[in-house]
N, C-alpha and C positions, 0 to 999 in steps of 0.2 A: 452568747451561748450560755444555756443554763448549766449551773454547777452539777457535777457528778452525783452529789449527795441528794439535791432536790429531785432530779430526774430517778434516782434509784428509790427514794421514798415513795414516788408516785407508782413506779413499776412494781415494787415490793407490795404495796397495797392492793394493785390490781391482780396480780399473781394469786395473793392469799385469798381474794374474793373469789377468783375462779375456781381455786382448789377447794373452797368451802362450798359453793353451789354445787360442784360435781359430787362432793361427799354427800351432801343433803339429798341429791337426786338418787343417790345410790342407797338411801336410807339410814345414813348415818345420823347421829344426834350428838350434841355436847354431852359430855359426861366427865366425871372426875378424873379419869384416867383413859389412857387409850386401851380399848379392848376389841381386837378384830372380830371376835366371835359376837359380841353385842353391839358392834359397830358403834362404839362411842369414842369421842376424842375431845380433849379440853380445849383444843385449838378451833373447834367450829364456833367461833364468835367473830365479830367484825374485827378488822385489822386493828383498829384503835383500842380494842379491848384485850388484845394479845398481851402476854408477859413481854417484857423488853428483851429477854433472851430468845423468844421466838421471832420477834420482829428483826433483831440482830441477824439471825440465820436469813431470813427472807431478804434482808439488805444486802447481804453478801453475795447472795445469788444474783440480785438485781444488778449490783455493781459490776459483776461479771459480765453480764449481758450487756450493759451499757458501754463498758471498756471494749468489748469485742466488737459492738456496733461501730464505735468511733475509730477503732483500728481498721476496719473496713471502708472508712472514708465517710461514714454517715454523720450527719450534723442532727442535733437535737435542738430545736428552737421553739419558743413558745410563741404562739399566735398573739398579736397584739389585740386588745379588747377593742371593739367597735363602738 
């Protein structure tokens, strides 16, 4: 079974990318600060480019999801490469 940290990092990145695509589709852009009127947010960047504090927030959310899935009996396994 894959460690919670590894799975959480993958989930955090995927969730961020989905959030970012949604914001971009709504007309938001990257800007120096969050401004709802101007639709700017400094986190509209690839996950890898986020500040560590923002990644940590996404990781904690992802870890909660992974723990919930495991508590419901789900297993998360990586497919072997062929």
